PDB file of N, H, CA, C and O in Angstrom:
ATOM      1  N   MET A   1      24.174  84.926 -17.686  1.00  0.00           N
ATOM      2  CA  MET A   1      23.521  83.630 -17.844  1.00  0.00           C
ATOM      3  C   MET A   1      23.238  83.387 -19.327  1.00  0.00           C
ATOM      4  O   MET A   1      22.633  84.239 -19.978  1.00  0.00           O
ATOM      5  N   PRO A   2      23.662  82.245 -19.877  1.00  0.00           N
ATOM      6  CA  PRO A   2      23.417  81.997 -21.305  1.00  0.00           C
ATOM      7  C   PRO A   2      21.946  81.689 -21.584  1.00  0.00           C
ATOM      8  O   PRO A   2      21.214  81.205 -20.721  1.00  0.00           O
ATOM      9  N   LYS A   3      21.544  81.986 -22.817  1.00  0.00           N
ATOM     10  H   LYS A   3      22.138  82.379 -23.518  1.00  0.00           H
ATOM     11  CA  LYS A   3      20.168  81.693 -23.226  1.00  0.00           C
ATOM     12  C   LYS A   3      20.017  80.191 -23.489  1.00  0.00           C
ATOM     13  O   LYS A   3      20.990  79.498 -23.786  1.00  0.00           O
ATOM     14  N   ILE A   4      18.784  79.708 -23.376  1.00  0.00           N
ATOM     15  H   ILE A   4      17.993  80.271 -23.135  1.00  0.00           H
ATOM     16  CA  ILE A   4      18.497  78.308 -23.680  1.00  0.00           C
ATOM     17  C   ILE A   4      18.291  78.190 -25.179  1.00  0.00           C
ATOM     18  O   ILE A   4      17.516  78.942 -25.771  1.00  0.00           O
ATOM     19  N   LYS A   5      19.000  77.230 -25.797  1.00  0.00           N
ATOM     20  H   LYS A   5      19.629  76.620 -25.316  1.00  0.00           H
ATOM     21  CA  LYS A   5      18.895  77.064 -27.238  1.00  0.00           C
ATOM     22  C   LYS A   5      17.744  76.133 -27.601  1.00  0.00           C
ATOM     23  O   LYS A   5      17.443  75.177 -26.886  1.00  0.00           O
ATOM     24  N   THR A   6      17.106  76.441 -28.739  1.00  0.00           N
ATOM     25  H   THR A   6      17.351  77.218 -29.320  1.00  0.00           H
ATOM     26  CA  THR A   6      16.066  75.600 -29.299  1.00  0.00           C
ATOM     27  C   THR A   6      16.719  74.471 -30.078  1.00  0.00           C
ATOM     28  O   THR A   6      17.690  74.701 -30.799  1.00  0.00           O
ATOM     29  N   ASN A   7      16.203  73.255 -29.946  1.00  0.00           N
ATOM     30  H   ASN A   7      15.414  73.068 -29.361  1.00  0.00           H
ATOM     31  CA  ASN A   7      16.673  72.140 -30.761  1.00  0.00           C
ATOM     32  C   ASN A   7      16.106  72.327 -32.166  1.00  0.00           C
ATOM     33  O   ASN A   7      14.897  72.215 -32.371  1.00  0.00           O
ATOM     34  N   ARG A   8      16.981  72.613 -33.134  1.00  0.00           N
ATOM     35  H   ARG A   8      17.962  72.704 -32.967  1.00  0.00           H
ATOM     36  CA  ARG A   8      16.538  72.981 -34.475  1.00  0.00           C
ATOM     37  C   ARG A   8      15.872  71.820 -35.215  1.00  0.00           C
ATOM     38  O   ARG A   8      14.944  72.045 -35.991  1.00  0.00           O
ATOM     39  N   SER A   9      16.322  70.593 -34.993  1.00  0.00           N
ATOM     40  H   SER A   9      17.076  70.411 -34.363  1.00  0.00           H
ATOM     41  CA  SER A   9      15.685  69.464 -35.685  1.00  0.00           C
ATOM     42  C   SER A   9      14.249  69.279 -35.194  1.00  0.00           C
ATOM     43  O   SER A   9      13.364  68.950 -35.984  1.00  0.00           O
ATOM     44  N   ALA A  10      14.011  69.487 -33.902  1.00  0.00           N
ATOM     45  H   ALA A  10      14.730  69.754 -33.260  1.00  0.00           H
ATOM     46  CA  ALA A  10      12.655  69.377 -33.363  1.00  0.00           C
ATOM     47  C   ALA A  10      11.787  70.535 -33.836  1.00  0.00           C
ATOM     48  O   ALA A  10      10.590  70.358 -34.063  1.00  0.00           O
ATOM     49  N   ALA A  11      12.378  71.718 -33.987  1.00  0.00           N
ATOM     50  H   ALA A  11      13.350  71.862 -33.802  1.00  0.00           H
ATOM     51  CA  ALA A  11      11.622  72.891 -34.424  1.00  0.00           C
ATOM     52  C   ALA A  11      11.088  72.708 -35.840  1.00  0.00           C
ATOM     53  O   ALA A  11      10.043  73.259 -36.188  1.00  0.00           O
ATOM     54  N   LYS A  12      11.803  71.934 -36.658  1.00  0.00           N
ATOM     55  H   LYS A  12      12.651  71.486 -36.375  1.00  0.00           H
ATOM     56  CA  LYS A  12      11.367  71.696 -38.037  1.00  0.00           C
ATOM     57  C   LYS A  12      10.307  70.600 -38.111  1.00  0.00           C
ATOM     58  O   LYS A  12       9.584  70.513 -39.103  1.00  0.00           O
ATOM     59  N   ARG A  13      10.203  69.773 -37.092  1.00  0.00           N
ATOM     60  H   ARG A  13      10.790  69.844 -36.285  1.00  0.00           H
ATOM     61  CA  ARG A  13       9.280  68.640 -37.125  1.00  0.00           C
ATOM     62  C   ARG A  13       7.955  68.893 -36.405  1.00  0.00           C
ATOM     63  O   ARG A  13       6.953  68.257 -36.733  1.00  0.00           O
ATOM     64  N   PHE A  14       7.928  69.793 -35.446  1.00  0.00           N
ATOM     65  H   PHE A  14       8.741  70.310 -35.179  1.00  0.00           H
ATOM     66  CA  PHE A  14       6.738  70.004 -34.623  1.00  0.00           C
ATOM     67  C   PHE A  14       6.236  71.438 -34.732  1.00  0.00           C
ATOM     68  O   PHE A  14       7.012  72.372 -34.932  1.00  0.00           O
ATOM     69  N   ARG A  15       4.896  71.596 -34.593  1.00  0.00           N
ATOM     70  H   ARG A  15       4.266  70.837 -34.430  1.00  0.00           H
ATOM     71  CA  ARG A  15       4.268  72.917 -34.582  1.00  0.00           C
ATOM     72  C   ARG A  15       3.259  72.945 -33.442  1.00  0.00           C
ATOM     73  O   ARG A  15       2.465  72.018 -33.287  1.00  0.00           O
ATOM     74  N   ALA A  16       3.290  73.983 -32.664  1.00  0.00           N
ATOM     75  H   ALA A  16       3.936  74.737 -32.791  1.00  0.00           H
ATOM     76  CA  ALA A  16       2.316  74.120 -31.581  1.00  0.00           C
ATOM     77  C   ALA A  16       1.019  74.689 -32.153  1.00  0.00           C
ATOM     78  O   ALA A  16       1.049  75.596 -32.985  1.00  0.00           O
ATOM     79  N   THR A  17      -0.114  74.158 -31.707  1.00  0.00           N
ATOM     80  H   THR A  17      -0.138  73.422 -31.031  1.00  0.00           H
ATOM     81  CA  THR A  17      -1.410  74.664 -32.148  1.00  0.00           C
ATOM     82  C   THR A  17      -1.865  75.766 -31.187  1.00  0.00           C
ATOM     83  O   THR A  17      -1.241  75.996 -30.151  1.00  0.00           O
ATOM     84  N   GLY A  18      -2.936  76.427 -31.537  1.00  0.00           N
ATOM     85  H   GLY A  18      -3.443  76.241 -32.379  1.00  0.00           H
ATOM     86  CA  GLY A  18      -3.454  77.494 -30.702  1.00  0.00           C
ATOM     87  C   GLY A  18      -3.967  76.994 -29.367  1.00  0.00           C
ATOM     88  O   GLY A  18      -3.953  77.732 -28.381  1.00  0.00           O
ATOM     89  N   GLY A  19      -4.419  75.749 -29.322  1.00  0.00           N
ATOM     90  H   GLY A  19      -4.430  75.149 -30.123  1.00  0.00           H
ATOM     91  CA  GLY A  19      -4.985  75.180 -28.099  1.00  0.00           C
ATOM     92  C   GLY A  19      -3.957  74.559 -27.173  1.00  0.00           C
ATOM     93  O   GLY A  19      -4.309  73.980 -26.146  1.00  0.00           O
ATOM     94  N   GLY A  20      -2.687  74.678 -27.533  1.00  0.00           N
ATOM     95  H   GLY A  20      -2.401  75.149 -28.368  1.00  0.00           H
ATOM     96  CA  GLY A  20      -1.645  74.144 -26.674  1.00  0.00           C
ATOM     97  C   GLY A  20      -1.209  72.731 -27.009  1.00  0.00           C
ATOM     98  O   GLY A  20      -0.337  72.179 -26.339  1.00  0.00           O
ATOM     99  N   LYS A  21      -1.807  72.134 -28.043  1.00  0.00           N
ATOM    100  H   LYS A  21      -2.515  72.584 -28.587  1.00  0.00           H
ATOM    101  CA  LYS A  21      -1.376  70.805 -28.472  1.00  0.00           C
ATOM    102  C   LYS A  21      -0.230  70.949 -29.464  1.00  0.00           C
ATOM    103  O   LYS A  21       0.104  72.059 -29.878  1.00  0.00           O
ATOM    104  N   VAL A  22       0.369  69.831 -29.841  1.00  0.00           N
ATOM    105  H   VAL A  22       0.098  68.930 -29.504  1.00  0.00           H
ATOM    106  CA  VAL A  22       1.513  69.864 -30.754  1.00  0.00           C
ATOM    107  C   VAL A  22       1.219  68.977 -31.952  1.00  0.00           C
ATOM    108  O   VAL A  22       0.877  67.804 -31.800  1.00  0.00           O
ATOM    109  N   ARG A  23       1.357  69.550 -33.160  1.00  0.00           N
ATOM    110  H   ARG A  23       1.635  70.502 -33.284  1.00  0.00           H
ATOM    111  CA  ARG A  23       1.134  68.796 -34.387  1.00  0.00           C
ATOM    112  C   ARG A  23       2.419  68.118 -34.812  1.00  0.00           C
ATOM    113  O   ARG A  23       3.505  68.681 -34.670  1.00  0.00           O
ATOM    114  N   ARG A  24       2.293  66.898 -35.338  1.00  0.00           N
ATOM    115  H   ARG A  24       1.411  66.441 -35.453  1.00  0.00           H
ATOM    116  CA  ARG A  24       3.445  66.179 -35.866  1.00  0.00           C
ATOM    117  C   ARG A  24       3.001  65.334 -37.044  1.00  0.00           C
ATOM    118  O   ARG A  24       1.831  64.968 -37.155  1.00  0.00           O
ATOM    119  N   ASN A  25       3.948  65.028 -37.927  1.00  0.00           N
ATOM    120  H   ASN A  25       4.898  65.326 -37.837  1.00  0.00           H
ATOM    121  CA  ASN A  25       3.666  64.129 -39.042  1.00  0.00           C
ATOM    122  C   ASN A  25       3.930  62.699 -38.604  1.00  0.00           C
ATOM    123  O   ASN A  25       4.704  62.452 -37.679  1.00  0.00           O
ATOM    124  N   LYS A  26       3.286  61.772 -39.270  1.00  0.00           N
ATOM    125  H   LYS A  26       2.658  61.973 -40.021  1.00  0.00           H
ATOM    126  CA  LYS A  26       3.432  60.359 -38.909  1.00  0.00           C
ATOM    127  C   LYS A  26       4.694  59.773 -39.528  1.00  0.00           C
ATOM    128  O   LYS A  26       5.165  60.232 -40.568  1.00  0.00           O
ATOM    129  N   ALA A  27       5.226  58.761 -38.876  1.00  0.00           N
ATOM    130  H   ALA A  27       4.844  58.388 -38.030  1.00  0.00           H
ATOM    131  CA  ALA A  27       6.410  58.062 -39.375  1.00  0.00           C
ATOM    132  C   ALA A  27       5.995  57.019 -40.414  1.00  0.00           C
ATOM    133  O   ALA A  27       4.807  56.766 -40.615  1.00  0.00           O
ATOM    134  N   TYR A  28       6.995  56.415 -41.074  1.00  0.00           N
ATOM    135  H   TYR A  28       7.960  56.620 -40.911  1.00  0.00           H
ATOM    136  CA  TYR A  28       6.819  55.322 -42.045  1.00  0.00           C
ATOM    137  C   TYR A  28       6.235  55.784 -43.374  1.00  0.00           C
ATOM    138  O   TYR A  28       5.737  54.949 -44.128  1.00  0.00           O
ATOM    139  N   ALA A  29       6.272  57.065 -43.695  1.00  0.00           N
ATOM    140  H   ALA A  29       6.677  57.744 -43.082  1.00  0.00           H
ATOM    141  CA  ALA A  29       5.653  57.531 -44.935  1.00  0.00           C
ATOM    142  C   ALA A  29       6.669  58.038 -45.948  1.00  0.00           C
ATOM    143  O   ALA A  29       6.282  58.638 -46.951  1.00  0.00           O
ATOM    144  N   SER A  30       7.968  57.811 -45.712  1.00  0.00           N
ATOM    145  H   SER A  30       8.282  57.323 -44.897  1.00  0.00           H
ATOM    146  CA  SER A  30       8.960  58.434 -46.579  1.00  0.00           C
ATOM    147  C   SER A  30       9.525  57.536 -47.670  1.00  0.00           C
ATOM    148  O   SER A  30       9.843  58.024 -48.755  1.00  0.00           O
ATOM    149  N   HIS A  31       9.657  56.237 -47.414  1.00  0.00           N
ATOM    150  H   HIS A  31       9.399  55.840 -46.534  1.00  0.00           H
ATOM    151  CA  HIS A  31      10.221  55.352 -48.442  1.00  0.00           C
ATOM    152  C   HIS A  31       9.678  53.937 -48.275  1.00  0.00           C
ATOM    153  O   HIS A  31       8.975  53.651 -47.306  1.00  0.00           O
ATOM    154  N   LEU A  32      10.000  53.057 -49.211  1.00  0.00           N
ATOM    155  H   LEU A  32      10.571  53.290 -49.998  1.00  0.00           H
ATOM    156  CA  LEU A  32       9.465  51.690 -49.271  1.00  0.00           C
ATOM    157  C   LEU A  32       7.938  51.702 -49.328  1.00  0.00           C
ATOM    158  O   LEU A  32       7.278  50.909 -48.657  1.00  0.00           O
ATOM    159  N   LEU A  33       7.387  52.604 -50.130  1.00  0.00           N
ATOM    160  H   LEU A  33       7.923  53.248 -50.676  1.00  0.00           H
ATOM    161  CA  LEU A  33       5.934  52.767 -50.173  1.00  0.00           C
ATOM    162  C   LEU A  33       5.243  51.721 -51.029  1.00  0.00           C
ATOM    163  O   LEU A  33       4.035  51.523 -50.903  1.00  0.00           O
ATOM    164  N   SER A  34       5.999  51.039 -51.912  1.00  0.00           N
ATOM    165  H   SER A  34       6.981  51.200 -52.015  1.00  0.00           H
ATOM    166  CA  SER A  34       5.374  50.034 -52.785  1.00  0.00           C
ATOM    167  C   SER A  34       4.869  48.835 -51.992  1.00  0.00           C
ATOM    168  O   SER A  34       3.954  48.142 -52.436  1.00  0.00           O
ATOM    169  N   GLY A  35       5.448  48.583 -50.838  1.00  0.00           N
ATOM    170  H   GLY A  35       6.192  49.145 -50.476  1.00  0.00           H
ATOM    171  CA  GLY A  35       5.015  47.450 -50.031  1.00  0.00           C
ATOM    172  C   GLY A  35       3.904  47.769 -49.064  1.00  0.00           C
ATOM    173  O   GLY A  35       3.446  46.889 -48.335  1.00  0.00           O
ATOM    174  N   LYS A  36       3.461  49.008 -49.041  1.00  0.00           N
ATOM    175  H   LYS A  36       3.832  49.723 -49.633  1.00  0.00           H
ATOM    176  CA  LYS A  36       2.405  49.410 -48.112  1.00  0.00           C
ATOM    177  C   LYS A  36       1.082  49.536 -48.873  1.00  0.00           C
ATOM    178  O   LYS A  36       1.057  49.898 -50.049  1.00  0.00           O
ATOM    179  N   SER A  37       0.006  49.237 -48.189  1.00  0.00           N
ATOM    180  H   SER A  37       0.026  48.943 -47.233  1.00  0.00           H
ATOM    181  CA  SER A  37      -1.304  49.275 -48.835  1.00  0.00           C
ATOM    182  C   SER A  37      -1.743  50.725 -49.042  1.00  0.00           C
ATOM    183  O   SER A  37      -1.303  51.618 -48.318  1.00  0.00           O
ATOM    184  N   PRO A  38      -2.614  50.958 -50.033  1.00  0.00           N
ATOM    185  CA  PRO A  38      -3.128  52.311 -50.247  1.00  0.00           C
ATOM    186  C   PRO A  38      -3.810  52.884 -49.002  1.00  0.00           C
ATOM    187  O   PRO A  38      -3.722  54.082 -48.731  1.00  0.00           O
ATOM    188  N   LYS A  39      -4.484  52.021 -48.255  1.00  0.00           N
ATOM    189  H   LYS A  39      -4.556  51.048 -48.475  1.00  0.00           H
ATOM    190  CA  LYS A  39      -5.157  52.473 -47.029  1.00  0.00           C
ATOM    191  C   LYS A  39      -4.144  52.991 -46.011  1.00  0.00           C
ATOM    192  O   LYS A  39      -4.351  54.035 -45.392  1.00  0.00           O
ATOM    193  N   GLN A  40      -3.042  52.247 -45.845  1.00  0.00           N
ATOM    194  H   GLN A  40      -2.874  51.400 -46.349  1.00  0.00           H
ATOM    195  CA  GLN A  40      -2.010  52.668 -44.889  1.00  0.00           C
ATOM    196  C   GLN A  40      -1.376  53.976 -45.331  1.00  0.00           C
ATOM    197  O   GLN A  40      -1.161  54.867 -44.509  1.00  0.00           O
ATOM    198  N   LYS A  41      -1.071  54.106 -46.628  1.00  0.00           N
ATOM    199  H   LYS A  41      -1.246  53.383 -47.296  1.00  0.00           H
ATOM    200  CA  LYS A  41      -0.436  55.331 -47.131  1.00  0.00           C
ATOM    201  C   LYS A  41      -1.361  56.536 -46.994  1.00  0.00           C
ATOM    202  O   LYS A  41      -0.914  57.647 -46.708  1.00  0.00           O
ATOM    203  N   ARG A  42      -2.650  56.302 -47.202  1.00  0.00           N
ATOM    204  H   ARG A  42      -3.013  55.399 -47.434  1.00  0.00           H
ATOM    205  CA  ARG A  42      -3.633  57.384 -47.069  1.00  0.00           C
ATOM    206  C   ARG A  42      -3.692  57.881 -45.625  1.00  0.00           C
ATOM    207  O   ARG A  42      -3.786  59.084 -45.383  1.00  0.00           O
ATOM    208  N   ARG A  43      -3.638  56.959 -44.673  1.00  0.00           N
ATOM    209  H   ARG A  43      -3.562  55.981 -44.870  1.00  0.00           H
ATOM    210  CA  ARG A  43      -3.679  57.345 -43.256  1.00  0.00           C
ATOM    211  C   ARG A  43      -2.401  58.038 -42.815  1.00  0.00           C
ATOM    212  O   ARG A  43      -2.429  58.878 -41.915  1.00  0.00           O
ATOM    213  N   LEU A  44      -1.280  57.695 -43.440  1.00  0.00           N
ATOM    214  H   LEU A  44      -1.257  57.013 -44.171  1.00  0.00           H
ATOM    215  CA  LEU A  44      -0.003  58.308 -43.064  1.00  0.00           C
ATOM    216  C   LEU A  44       0.103  59.755 -43.541  1.00  0.00           C
ATOM    217  O   LEU A  44       0.923  60.520 -43.033  1.00  0.00           O
ATOM    218  N   ARG A  45      -0.725  60.130 -44.516  1.00  0.00           N
ATOM    219  H   ARG A  45      -1.391  59.509 -44.929  1.00  0.00           H
ATOM    220  CA  ARG A  45      -0.674  61.502 -45.046  1.00  0.00           C
ATOM    221  C   ARG A  45      -1.072  62.538 -43.996  1.00  0.00           C
ATOM    222  O   ARG A  45      -0.486  63.619 -43.938  1.00  0.00           O
ATOM    223  N   LYS A  46      -2.045  62.219 -43.185  1.00  0.00           N
ATOM    224  H   LYS A  46      -2.521  61.341 -43.232  1.00  0.00           H
ATOM    225  CA  LYS A  46      -2.596  63.199 -42.252  1.00  0.00           C
ATOM    226  C   LYS A  46      -1.684  63.395 -41.045  1.00  0.00           C
ATOM    227  O   LYS A  46      -1.101  62.442 -40.529  1.00  0.00           O
ATOM    228  N   ALA A  47      -1.572  64.626 -40.613  1.00  0.00           N
ATOM    229  H   ALA A  47      -2.046  65.400 -41.032  1.00  0.00           H
ATOM    230  CA  ALA A  47      -0.801  64.923 -39.398  1.00  0.00           C
ATOM    231  C   ALA A  47      -1.646  64.565 -38.184  1.00  0.00           C
ATOM    232  O   ALA A  47      -2.871  64.470 -38.270  1.00  0.00           O
ATOM    233  N   THR A  48      -0.984  64.371 -37.063  1.00  0.00           N
ATOM    234  H   THR A  48       0.011  64.449 -36.993  1.00  0.00           H
ATOM    235  CA  THR A  48      -1.682  64.034 -35.827  1.00  0.00           C
ATOM    236  C   THR A  48      -1.095  64.861 -34.691  1.00  0.00           C
ATOM    237  O   THR A  48      -0.188  65.662 -34.912  1.00  0.00           O
ATOM    238  N   THR A  49      -1.602  64.673 -33.488  1.00  0.00           N
ATOM    239  H   THR A  49      -2.340  64.022 -33.309  1.00  0.00           H
ATOM    240  CA  THR A  49      -1.089  65.439 -32.356  1.00  0.00           C
ATOM    241  C   THR A  49      -0.128  64.585 -31.535  1.00  0.00           C
ATOM    242  O   THR A  49      -0.194  63.356 -31.551  1.00  0.00           O
ATOM    243  N   LEU A  50       0.744  65.248 -30.835  1.00  0.00           N
ATOM    244  H   LEU A  50       0.798  66.246 -30.822  1.00  0.00           H
ATOM    245  CA  LEU A  50       1.723  64.571 -29.994  1.00  0.00           C
ATOM    246  C   LEU A  50       1.015  63.997 -28.769  1.00  0.00           C
ATOM    247  O   LEU A  50       0.116  64.628 -28.212  1.00  0.00           O
ATOM    248  N   ALA A  51       1.421  62.809 -28.357  1.00  0.00           N
ATOM    249  H   ALA A  51       2.152  62.297 -28.809  1.00  0.00           H
ATOM    250  CA  ALA A  51       0.818  62.158 -27.190  1.00  0.00           C
ATOM    251  C   ALA A  51       1.187  62.916 -25.912  1.00  0.00           C
ATOM    252  O   ALA A  51       2.252  63.527 -25.830  1.00  0.00           O
ATOM    253  N   ARG A  52       0.319  62.870 -24.945  1.00  0.00           N
ATOM    254  H   ARG A  52      -0.546  62.374 -25.011  1.00  0.00           H
ATOM    255  CA  ARG A  52       0.540  63.603 -23.692  1.00  0.00           C
ATOM    256  C   ARG A  52       1.831  63.205 -22.969  1.00  0.00           C
ATOM    257  O   ARG A  52       2.510  64.089 -22.446  1.00  0.00           O
ATOM    258  N   PRO A  53       2.208  61.905 -22.910  1.00  0.00           N
ATOM    259  CA  PRO A  53       3.462  61.565 -22.220  1.00  0.00           C
ATOM    260  C   PRO A  53       4.710  62.164 -22.874  1.00  0.00           C
ATOM    261  O   PRO A  53       5.743  62.309 -22.219  1.00  0.00           O
ATOM    262  N   ASP A  54       4.620  62.511 -24.159  1.00  0.00           N
ATOM    263  H   ASP A  54       3.782  62.394 -24.690  1.00  0.00           H
ATOM    264  CA  ASP A  54       5.776  63.074 -24.861  1.00  0.00           C
ATOM    265  C   ASP A  54       5.877  64.592 -24.736  1.00  0.00           C
ATOM    266  O   ASP A  54       6.856  65.184 -25.191  1.00  0.00           O
ATOM    267  N   MET A  55       4.894  65.217 -24.136  1.00  0.00           N
ATOM    268  H   MET A  55       4.099  64.737 -23.767  1.00  0.00           H
ATOM    269  CA  MET A  55       4.867  66.683 -24.063  1.00  0.00           C
ATOM    270  C   MET A  55       6.029  67.244 -23.240  1.00  0.00           C
ATOM    271  O   MET A  55       6.559  68.305 -23.569  1.00  0.00           O
ATOM    272  N   GLN A  56       6.422  66.558 -22.191  1.00  0.00           N
ATOM    273  H   GLN A  56       5.991  65.696 -21.923  1.00  0.00           H
ATOM    274  CA  GLN A  56       7.514  67.063 -21.353  1.00  0.00           C
ATOM    275  C   GLN A  56       8.826  67.087 -22.138  1.00  0.00           C
ATOM    276  O   GLN A  56       9.617  68.023 -22.015  1.00  0.00           O
ATOM    277  N   ARG A  57       9.048  66.041 -22.950  1.00  0.00           N
ATOM    278  H   ARG A  57       8.405  65.281 -23.050  1.00  0.00           H
ATOM    279  CA  ARG A  57      10.244  66.013 -23.805  1.00  0.00           C
ATOM    280  C   ARG A  57      10.206  67.128 -24.836  1.00  0.00           C
ATOM    281  O   ARG A  57      11.231  67.746 -25.122  1.00  0.00           O
ATOM    282  N   PHE A  58       9.020  67.393 -25.400  1.00  0.00           N
ATOM    283  H   PHE A  58       8.186  66.891 -25.168  1.00  0.00           H
ATOM    284  CA  PHE A  58       8.847  68.456 -26.383  1.00  0.00           C
ATOM    285  C   PHE A  58       9.189  69.817 -25.775  1.00  0.00           C
ATOM    286  O   PHE A  58       9.863  70.631 -26.407  1.00  0.00           O
ATOM    287  N   ARG A  59       8.728  70.058 -24.559  1.00  0.00           N
ATOM    288  H   ARG A  59       8.181  69.397 -24.046  1.00  0.00           H
ATOM    289  CA  ARG A  59       8.996  71.355 -23.907  1.00  0.00           C
ATOM    290  C   ARG A  59      10.477  71.565 -23.645  1.00  0.00           C
ATOM    291  O   ARG A  59      10.965  72.695 -23.682  1.00  0.00           O
ATOM    292  N   ARG A  60      11.195  70.475 -23.378  1.00  0.00           N
ATOM    293  H   ARG A  60      10.799  69.557 -23.347  1.00  0.00           H
ATOM    294  CA  ARG A  60      12.643  70.590 -23.158  1.00  0.00           C
ATOM    295  C   ARG A  60      13.374  70.901 -24.458  1.00  0.00           C
ATOM    296  O   ARG A  60      14.341  71.662 -24.459  1.00  0.00           O
ATOM    297  N   LEU A  61      12.917  70.315 -25.569  1.00  0.00           N
ATOM    298  H   LEU A  61      12.131  69.697 -25.568  1.00  0.00           H
ATOM    299  CA  LEU A  61      13.547  70.546 -26.865  1.00  0.00           C
ATOM    300  C   LEU A  61      13.221  71.933 -27.413  1.00  0.00           C
ATOM    301  O   LEU A  61      14.067  72.575 -28.037  1.00  0.00           O
ATOM    302  N   LEU A  62      11.994  72.389 -27.178  1.00  0.00           N
ATOM    303  H   LEU A  62      11.307  71.867 -26.672  1.00  0.00           H
ATOM    304  CA  LEU A  62      11.558  73.694 -27.682  1.00  0.00           C
ATOM    305  C   LEU A  62      11.091  74.566 -26.529  1.00  0.00           C
ATOM    306  O   LEU A  62       9.887  74.726 -26.327  1.00  0.00           O
ATOM    307  N   PRO A  63      12.015  75.131 -25.774  1.00  0.00           N
ATOM    308  CA  PRO A  63      11.619  75.915 -24.600  1.00  0.00           C
ATOM    309  C   PRO A  63      10.903  77.217 -24.946  1.00  0.00           C
ATOM    310  O   PRO A  63      10.165  77.756 -24.121  1.00  0.00           O
ATOM    311  N   ASN A  64      11.117  77.730 -26.169  1.00  0.00           N
ATOM    312  H   ASN A  64      11.717  77.292 -26.840  1.00  0.00           H
ATOM    313  CA  ASN A  64      10.510  79.007 -26.557  1.00  0.00           C
ATOM    314  C   ASN A  64       9.338  78.834 -27.494  1.00  0.00           C
ATOM    315  O   ASN A  64       8.779  79.830 -27.953  1.00  0.00           O
ATOM    316  N   GLY A  65       8.939  77.599 -27.800  1.00  0.00           N
ATOM    317  H   GLY A  65       9.393  76.790 -27.427  1.00  0.00           H
ATOM    318  CA  GLY A  65       7.934  77.403 -28.825  1.00  0.00           C
ATOM    319  C   GLY A  65       6.725  76.717 -28.408  1.00  0.00           C
ATOM    320  O   GLY A  65       5.821  76.511 -29.218  1.00  0.00           O
TER     321      GLY A  65
END
């Protein structure tokens, strides 16, 4: 029986916390920053947790993580 492979792109983007939640970085923070307000850019800096409906997709992408 073959082993289940980890999706490498997802492994680089997500980290599991000790409590079982998943940390992720926010979108819209990589380019075209001159048109965004300082308040928006400041909020985009902080990481957040993955929403509960997305957890099932995360488990499929990272079966070992």
